[in-house]
N, CA and C atoms as a LAMMPS dump frame, in Angstrom:
ITEM: TIMESTEP
0
ITEM: NUMBER OF ATOMS
297
ITEM: BOX BOUNDS ff ff ff
-5.0000000000000000e+02 5.0000000000000000e+02
-5.0000000000000000e+02 5.0000000000000000e+02
-5.0000000000000000e+02 5.0000000000000000e+02
ITEM: ATOMS id mol type element x y z
1 1 1 N 150.11 -111.073 371.2
2 1 2 C 151.266 -110.55 372.061
3 1 3 C 152.238 -111.908 372.049
4 2 1 N 151.638 -113.073 372.814
5 2 2 C 152.267 -114.411 372.901
6 2 3 C 152.659 -114.848 371.794
7 3 1 N 151.781 -114.68 370.384
8 3 2 C 152.167 -115.344 369.494
9 3 3 C 153.708 -114.609 368.919
10 4 1 N 153.556 -113.198 368.984
11 4 2 C 155.024 -112.309 368.608
12 4 3 C 156.015 -113.026 369.51
13 5 1 N 156.233 -113.291 370.786
14 5 2 C 157.259 -113.648 371.45
15 5 3 C 157.444 -115.139 370.99
16 6 1 N 156.655 -116.099 370.786
17 6 2 C 156.861 -117.323 370.478
18 6 3 C 157.879 -117.123 369.101
19 7 1 N 157.596 -116.385 368.224
20 7 2 C 158.096 -116.203 366.841
21 7 3 C 159.543 -115.958 367.198
22 8 1 N 159.571 -114.725 367.852
23 8 2 C 160.965 -114.246 368.309
24 8 3 C 161.72 -115.228 368.903
25 9 1 N 161.263 -116.069 370.042
26 9 2 C 162.077 -117.042 370.3
27 9 3 C 162.551 -118.131 369.61
28 10 1 N 161.622 -118.706 368.479
29 10 2 C 161.709 -119.481 367.37
30 10 3 C 163.153 -119.061 366.555
31 11 1 N 162.873 -117.687 366.249
32 11 2 C 163.706 -117.076 365.204
33 11 3 C 165.532 -117.308 365.868
34 12 1 N 165.365 -116.733 367.036
35 12 2 C 166.66 -116.878 367.975
36 12 3 C 167.244 -118.238 367.818
37 13 1 N 166.204 -119.06 368.258
38 13 2 C 166.729 -120.533 368.177
39 13 3 C 167.257 -121.069 366.761
40 14 1 N 166.585 -120.732 365.849
41 14 2 C 166.811 -121.029 364.265
42 14 3 C 168.184 -120.446 364.104
43 15 1 N 168.507 -119.098 364.224
44 15 2 C 169.692 -118.356 364.025
45 15 3 C 170.603 -119.051 364.763
46 16 1 N 170.527 -119.497 366.127
47 16 2 C 171.788 -120.156 366.834
48 16 3 C 172.211 -121.64 366.202
49 17 1 N 171.084 -122.234 365.893
50 17 2 C 171.36 -123.555 365.068
51 17 3 C 172.031 -123.397 363.792
52 18 1 N 171.62 -122.261 363.047
53 18 2 C 172.086 -121.981 361.742
54 18 3 C 173.714 -121.698 361.897
55 19 1 N 174.122 -120.7 362.814
56 19 2 C 175.348 -120.429 363.104
57 19 3 C 176.34 -121.612 363.742
58 20 1 N 175.776 -122.36 364.54
59 20 2 C 176.415 -123.511 364.982
60 20 3 C 176.895 -124.62 363.569
61 21 1 N 175.911 -124.672 362.8
62 21 2 C 176.239 -125.558 361.72
63 21 3 C 176.981 -124.922 360.689
64 22 1 N 177.436 -123.569 360.334
65 22 2 C 177.992 -123.139 359.629
66 22 3 C 179.352 -122.877 360.096
67 23 1 N 179.481 -122.924 361.663
68 23 2 C 181.145 -122.856 362.144
69 23 3 C 181.564 -124.024 362.072
70 24 1 N 180.737 -125.287 362.146
71 24 2 C 181.041 -126.579 362.28
72 24 3 C 181.493 -127.005 361.044
73 25 1 N 180.799 -126.915 359.835
74 25 2 C 180.997 -127.336 358.576
75 25 3 C 182.322 -126.251 358.053
76 26 1 N 182.333 -125.268 358.389
77 26 2 C 183.641 -124.402 358.157
78 26 3 C 184.749 -124.824 358.996
79 27 1 N 184.497 -125.526 359.973
80 27 2 C 185.89 -125.951 360.881
81 27 3 C 186.457 -124.794 361.446
82 28 1 N 185.465 -123.855 361.89
83 28 2 C 185.989 -122.422 362.628
84 28 3 C 185.76 -122.876 364.233
85 29 1 N 187.081 -122.505 364.669
86 29 2 C 187.119 -122.483 366.284
87 29 3 C 186.865 -121.484 366.865
88 30 1 N 186.096 -121.181 367.848
89 30 2 C 185.813 -120.118 368.441
90 30 3 C 186.853 -119.726 369.325
91 31 1 N 187.448 -120.713 370.037
92 31 2 C 188.81 -120.437 370.743
93 31 3 C 189.837 -121.189 370.762
94 32 1 N 191.204 -120.943 370.714
95 32 2 C 192.383 -121.597 370.203
96 32 3 C 192.668 -122.931 371.12
97 33 1 N 191.79 -122.706 372.308
98 33 2 C 191.733 -124.182 373.154
99 33 3 C 191.284 -125.187 372.626
100 34 1 N 190.32 -125.009 371.886
101 34 2 C 189.395 -125.992 371.643
102 34 3 C 190.123 -127.148 370.801
103 35 1 N 189.819 -128.142 370.745
104 35 2 C 190.695 -129.376 370.125
105 35 3 C 190.76 -129.51 368.809
106 36 1 N 191.823 -129.48 368.432
107 36 2 C 192.326 -129.416 366.642
108 36 3 C 192.294 -130.971 366.334
109 37 1 N 192.03 -131.535 365.103
110 37 2 C 191.932 -132.461 364.593
111 37 3 C 192.392 -132.486 363.23
112 38 1 N 193.541 -133.408 362.848
113 38 2 C 193.811 -133.366 361.681
114 38 3 C 193.491 -134.504 360.751
115 39 1 N 192.723 -134.239 359.803
116 39 2 C 192.177 -135.353 358.812
117 39 3 C 192.863 -135.563 357.672
118 40 1 N 193.371 -136.727 357.298
119 40 2 C 193.733 -136.957 356.489
120 40 3 C 192.911 -137.288 355.075
121 41 1 N 193.106 -136.43 354.1
122 41 2 C 192.114 -136.725 352.764
123 41 3 C 192.797 -137.77 351.894
124 42 1 N 192.065 -138.477 351.04
125 42 2 C 192.449 -139.136 350.278
126 42 3 C 193.065 -138.492 348.988
127 43 1 N 194.319 -138.715 348.598
128 43 2 C 195.044 -138.17 347.483
129 43 3 C 194.2 -138.603 346.084
130 44 1 N 194.439 -138.037 345.386
131 44 2 C 194.217 -138.311 343.779
132 44 3 C 195.554 -139.348 343.107
133 45 1 N 196.484 -139.048 343.511
134 45 2 C 197.481 -139.69 343.104
135 45 3 C 198.487 -140.347 344.451
136 46 1 N 199.49 -140.804 344.049
137 46 2 C 200.412 -141.263 344.982
138 46 3 C 201.185 -140.077 345.913
139 47 1 N 201.287 -139.935 347.059
140 47 2 C 201.722 -139.088 347.893
141 47 3 C 203.295 -139.123 348.011
142 48 1 N 203.824 -138.24 347.503
143 48 2 C 205.2 -138.286 347.215
144 48 3 C 205.86 -137.83 348.753
145 49 1 N 206.573 -138.628 349.503
146 49 2 C 206.939 -138.374 350.816
147 49 3 C 208.121 -137.579 351.153
148 50 1 N 208.89 -137.552 349.776
149 50 2 C 210.104 -136.653 349.95
150 50 3 C 210.033 -135.419 349.309
151 51 1 N 208.725 -134.899 348.734
152 51 2 C 208.509 -133.661 348.266
153 51 3 C 207.406 -132.887 348.88
154 52 1 N 207.789 -132.373 349.93
155 52 2 C 206.596 -131.371 350.877
156 52 3 C 205.85 -130.436 350.19
157 53 1 N 206.701 -130.029 349.007
158 53 2 C 206.036 -128.95 348.354
159 53 3 C 205.138 -129.304 346.898
160 54 1 N 205.083 -130.852 346.699
161 54 2 C 204.287 -131.103 345.429
162 54 3 C 203.201 -130.466 345.359
163 55 1 N 202.381 -130.515 344.205
164 55 2 C 200.912 -130.067 343.887
165 55 3 C 200.055 -130.748 344.581
166 56 1 N 200.208 -131.946 344.946
167 56 2 C 199.283 -133.07 345.363
168 56 3 C 198.875 -132.481 346.833
169 57 1 N 199.836 -131.762 347.607
170 57 2 C 199.42 -131.151 349.03
171 57 3 C 198.369 -130.35 348.946
172 58 1 N 198.099 -129.44 347.624
173 58 2 C 197.184 -128.316 347.414
174 58 3 C 195.882 -128.912 347.967
175 59 1 N 195.443 -130.351 347.786
176 59 2 C 194.448 -131.03 348.015
177 59 3 C 194.208 -131.192 349.528
178 60 1 N 195.172 -130.98 350.452
179 60 2 C 195.174 -131.335 351.791
180 60 3 C 194.542 -130.093 352.268
181 61 1 N 193.594 -130.329 353.67
182 61 2 C 193.005 -129.157 354.375
183 61 3 C 194.01 -128.838 355.417
184 62 1 N 194.731 -127.438 355.499
185 62 2 C 195.58 -127.39 356.668
186 62 3 C 194.97 -126.846 357.958
187 63 1 N 195.369 -127.3 358.842
188 63 2 C 195.102 -127.111 360.11
189 63 3 C 196.181 -126.263 360.82
190 64 1 N 195.8 -125.088 361.732
191 64 2 C 196.628 -124.529 362.827
192 64 3 C 196.288 -125.137 364.102
193 65 1 N 197.289 -125.573 364.442
194 65 2 C 197.51 -126.287 365.998
195 65 3 C 198.265 -125.257 366.937
196 66 1 N 197.453 -124.693 367.983
197 66 2 C 198.174 -123.804 368.818
198 66 3 C 199.407 -124.142 369.559
199 67 1 N 200.278 -123.604 369.846
200 67 2 C 201.425 -123.91 370.756
201 67 3 C 201.579 -123.184 372.162
202 68 1 N 201.915 -123.613 372.903
203 68 2 C 202.587 -122.907 374.258
204 68 3 C 203.996 -122.85 374.156
205 69 1 N 204.419 -121.752 374.793
206 69 2 C 205.712 -121.424 375.222
207 69 3 C 206.159 -122.361 376.3
208 70 1 N 207.412 -122.774 376.226
209 70 2 C 208.068 -123.433 377.317
210 70 3 C 208.626 -122.508 378.286
211 71 1 N 208.43 -122.904 379.54
212 71 2 C 208.551 -122.187 380.851
213 71 3 C 209.53 -122.521 381.752
214 72 1 N 210.251 -123.847 381.276
215 72 2 C 211.302 -124.463 382.387
216 72 3 C 212.488 -123.915 382.033
217 73 1 N 213.154 -123.6 380.947
218 73 2 C 214.5 -123.067 381.068
219 73 3 C 214.541 -121.927 380.329
220 74 1 N 215.866 -120.977 380.475
221 74 2 C 215.955 -119.792 379.609
222 74 3 C 216.051 -120.189 378.254
223 75 1 N 215.579 -119.434 377.172
224 75 2 C 215.033 -118.208 377.655
225 75 3 C 213.85 -117.87 377.923
226 76 1 N 212.667 -118.931 377.981
227 76 2 C 211.662 -119.009 378.211
228 76 3 C 210.517 -118.608 377.15
229 77 1 N 209.401 -118.85 376.972
230 77 2 C 209.003 -118.545 376.07
231 77 3 C 208.732 -118.981 374.764
232 78 1 N 208.724 -118.473 373.493
233 78 2 C 208.976 -119.281 372.547
234 78 3 C 208.705 -118.234 371.116
235 79 1 N 208.881 -118.731 369.755
236 79 2 C 208.37 -117.851 368.792
237 79 3 C 207.028 -118.17 368.133
238 80 1 N 206.888 -118.991 367.484
239 80 2 C 205.766 -119.215 366.868
240 80 3 C 204.797 -119.494 367.759
241 81 1 N 203.512 -119.205 367.541
242 81 2 C 202.397 -119.538 368.477
243 81 3 C 201.342 -120.592 367.801
244 82 1 N 201.542 -120.842 366.468
245 82 2 C 200.869 -121.879 365.756
246 82 3 C 201.885 -122.807 365.017
247 83 1 N 201.411 -123.907 364.709
248 83 2 C 202.034 -124.767 363.621
249 83 3 C 201.127 -125.131 362.607
250 84 1 N 201.223 -125.072 361.339
251 84 2 C 200.373 -125.535 360.387
252 84 3 C 200.84 -126.629 360.002
253 85 1 N 199.74 -127.991 359.719
254 85 2 C 200.213 -128.976 359.242
255 85 3 C 198.7 -129.855 358.277
256 86 1 N 199.238 -130.801 357.302
257 86 2 C 198.368 -131.207 356.344
258 86 3 C 198.76 -132.631 356.441
259 87 1 N 197.578 -133.563 355.848
260 87 2 C 197.711 -134.804 355.922
261 87 3 C 196.939 -135.311 354.942
262 88 1 N 197.664 -136.504 354.235
263 88 2 C 196.786 -137.268 353.212
264 88 3 C 197.321 -138.56 353.058
265 89 1 N 196.632 -139.615 352.634
266 89 2 C 196.498 -140.932 352.331
267 89 3 C 196.24 -141.495 351.108
268 90 1 N 196.864 -142.23 350.65
269 90 2 C 196.442 -142.955 349.07
270 90 3 C 196.284 -144.32 349.35
271 91 1 N 195.427 -144.636 350.245
272 91 2 C 195.156 -145.945 350.444
273 91 3 C 196.321 -147.106 351.029
274 92 1 N 197.651 -146.737 350.914
275 92 2 C 198.532 -147.486 351.403
276 92 3 C 199.389 -147.094 352.53
277 93 1 N 199.608 -145.486 352.142
278 93 2 C 200.457 -144.749 353.298
279 93 3 C 199.683 -143.459 353.737
280 94 1 N 199.957 -142.999 354.806
281 94 2 C 199.722 -141.813 355.449
282 94 3 C 200.805 -140.868 355.479
283 95 1 N 200.704 -139.737 355.089
284 95 2 C 201.693 -138.599 354.976
285 95 3 C 201.392 -137.452 355.617
286 96 1 N 202.28 -136.929 356.418
287 96 2 C 201.97 -135.558 356.941
288 96 3 C 202.932 -134.525 356.678
289 97 1 N 202.571 -133.301 356.401
290 97 2 C 203.667 -132.463 355.986
291 97 3 C 203.093 -131.101 356.961
292 98 1 N 204.133 -130.571 357.531
293 98 2 C 204.155 -129.363 358.48
294 98 3 C 204.496 -128.082 357.479
295 99 1 N 203.602 -127.228 357.418
296 99 2 C 203.987 -126.104 356.851
297 99 3 C 202.907 -126.015 355.828
């Protein structure tokens, strides 16, 4: 019976580690209050700073950063709850795109 308990505990610990690895590699946050990091990937070509819808932006991983409503002046609150951003670099320039 002690052997069965040991294997059960080992299986639970292994499952917890596997779940943590999958969540980390998938950049999945369990809570919106967790820190969000925007990582700039290297672009295959020059990043066009004046064309936010250029195809090169498809290579950038988007992040959604949570926003909080302003509570100081009327109308208080806000519209969008998140903002989506992407970042790329071409070894000379760093570019960021919202949306």
